[in-house]
Residue, then its C-alpha position, 0 to 999 in steps of 0.5 A: m499499499r502506498s504511503r499518505d505522504r506519497i500519494l498526496a506528493n504524486l497529486e501535487t506534481i500532477y497538478r504542479d506540472s499542469y499549472d506551471r504550463a499554464k503559467r508559462e502560457q500566461l493563462t491566468r484562468r486556467m491557473e486559477e481553475l487548477d488550483a481550485a482543482y487541487q485544493r478540492d482533489q486534495l480534501m477528498m483524496e485525504v478524507l478517502l485516505d482517512l478512510r482507508d486508515l480506518f479499514t486497514q486496522v485489524p479488527g480484534s487486535s489490540s491496536g485495532a477497531g472492531a466493526l462498531q468502533t469503525i462505524d462510530a469513527l465513520r459517522k464522527l468523521a462525517k460530521r466533521 
């Protein structure tokens, strides 16, 4: 499984390349669109990674959460 940092760094690289290209071509509107899209996608990716972390805990282990605890954690996460 890829690390959180690696995934977020890949996301940033993808947007940075597009942003730099738009900047070179002086496409101000495109730069603004990319900036907004990056922020939105970064937030969604962080939520998905949080969900991944919740579901990769081993149920029944001393450090893992049981099914009810996982559901409760998801409910709390959704309320944020």
